[in-house]
C-alpha positions in Angstrom: -223.5 21.4 56.7 -227.0 20.2 57.8 -228.0 23.7 58.9 -226.7 25.2 55.7 -228.7 22.8 53.6 -231.8 23.3 55.7 -231.6 27.1 55.2 -231.1 26.6 51.5 -234.3 24.5 51.3 -236.3 26.9 53.5 -235.2 29.8 51.3 -236.2 28.0 48.1 -239.6 27.0 49.5 -240.3 30.6 50.6 -239.0 32.2 47.4 -240.9 29.9 45.0 -243.8 28.9 47.3 -243.7 25.3 46.3 -243.1 21.8 47.8 -243.2 20.1 44.4 -239.8 19.1 42.9 -241.1 19.4 39.4 -242.2 23.0 40.0 -238.9 23.8 41.7 -236.9 22.4 38.8 -238.9 24.7 36.5 -238.3 27.8 38.6 -234.6 27.0 38.8 -234.4 26.6 35.0 -233.4 23.0 35.3 -234.3 20.9 32.3 -235.8 17.5 33.3 -235.6 14.7 30.8 -237.4 11.4 31.5 -236.2 8.4 29.6 -235.0 4.9 30.1 -231.4 5.0 31.5 -230.7 1.4 32.5 -229.9 0.8 36.1 -229.2 4.5 36.9 -232.0 6.1 38.9 -231.2 9.6 37.7 -228.3 11.9 37.0 -227.5 15.6 37.0 -225.3 17.1 34.3 -224.0 20.6 33.7 -224.0 20.9 29.9 -223.0 24.1 28.1 -224.0 26.3 31.0 -227.4 24.4 31.3 -228.5 22.3 34.3 -230.0 19.1 33.1 -231.5 16.2 35.2 -232.2 12.8 33.6 -234.8 10.7 35.4 -235.2 7.0 34.7 -238.7 6.5 33.1 -238.8 3.0 34.7 -239.3 4.5 38.2 -242.7 4.9 39.8 -244.0 8.4 40.4 -242.9 8.5 44.1 -239.4 7.3 43.1 -239.2 10.0 40.4 -240.1 12.7 42.9 -237.4 11.5 45.3 -234.8 11.1 42.6 -235.7 14.5 41.1 -235.4 16.2 44.6 -232.0 14.5 45.1 -230.8 15.6 41.7 -232.0 19.2 42.3 -229.9 19.0 45.4 -226.9 18.5 43.1 -228.0 21.3 40.8 -228.3 23.7 43.8 -225.4 22.5 45.9 -222.9 21.3 43.2 -224.0 23.2 40.1 -221.0 22.6 37.9 -220.6 18.9 38.8 -222.0 15.8 37.0 -223.5 13.2 39.4 -225.0 9.8 38.8 -227.6 8.3 41.2 -227.3 4.5 40.9 -228.8 3.2 44.1 -230.0 4.2 47.6 -227.6 1.9 49.5 -224.3 3.9 49.3 -225.6 7.4 49.5 -223.8 8.4 52.7 -220.4 7.3 51.5 -219.8 10.2 49.1 -220.1 13.7 50.4 -221.9 15.0 47.4 -224.4 12.2 47.5 -224.9 12.6 51.2 -225.6 16.3 50.7 -228.0 15.7 47.8 -229.9 13.2 49.9 -230.0 15.6 52.8 -231.4 18.2 50.4 -234.1 15.8 49.2 -235.1 14.8 52.7 -235.4 18.4 53.8 -237.4 19.3 50.7 -239.8 16.3 50.6 -240.3 15.6 54.3 -241.9 18.2 56.6 -240.1 17.3 59.8 -242.3 19.7 61.8 -245.0 17.1 62.1 -243.2 13.8 61.5 -242.4 13.4 65.2 -246.0 13.8 66.0 -247.0 11.3 63.4 -244.4 8.8 64.6 -245.5 9.2 68.2 -249.1 8.6 67.0 -247.9 5.1 65.9 -247.2 5.6 62.2 -244.6 3.1 61.0 -241.7 4.0 58.8 -243.6 2.5 55.9 -246.7 4.5 56.6 -244.7 7.7 56.9 -243.0 6.9 53.6 -246.5 6.5 52.1 -247.7 9.7 53.7 -244.8 11.7 52.3 -244.7 9.8 49.1 -241.0 8.9 49.5 -239.0 5.6 49.8 -238.7 4.2 53.3 -235.0 4.6 53.1 -235.4 8.4 53.0 -237.6 8.4 56.1 -234.9 6.3 57.9 -232.2 8.6 56.7 -234.1 11.6 57.9 -234.6 10.2 61.4 -230.9 9.3 61.6 -229.9 12.8 60.5 -232.4 14.4 63.0 -230.8 12.5 65.8 -227.4 13.7 64.8 -228.5 17.3 65.0 -230.0 16.9 68.5 
């Protein structure tokens, strides 16, 4: 599954020439609605043959980018499902959440140079800041990369 998701992300990057989740959502005709939605970070819903992502307006910009990329993962990989993103702690327990998180990590983190940066002494926190993602996504990406080796 990891290789499949990696290919999907590579194809989307090539086709649309973007690394911005907001641009990708636009190209994929996914409506993005930002509003307060309580404790929920974001959600993807398939409504009347339309793909809609709700982002919690209480998130900071880096969190919104991450949650949007995660929800786009649902839109691409699970287009007819409805998925709620409530926290980052249990992402690997449900297959759809794991796959959406893998999509987000592939899309937001350029792993071609992350090993070099890590060897140069960048901490997980510094890498998270560099890629503008939560530290948990960097840790997730390192763990997934080790699985693939």
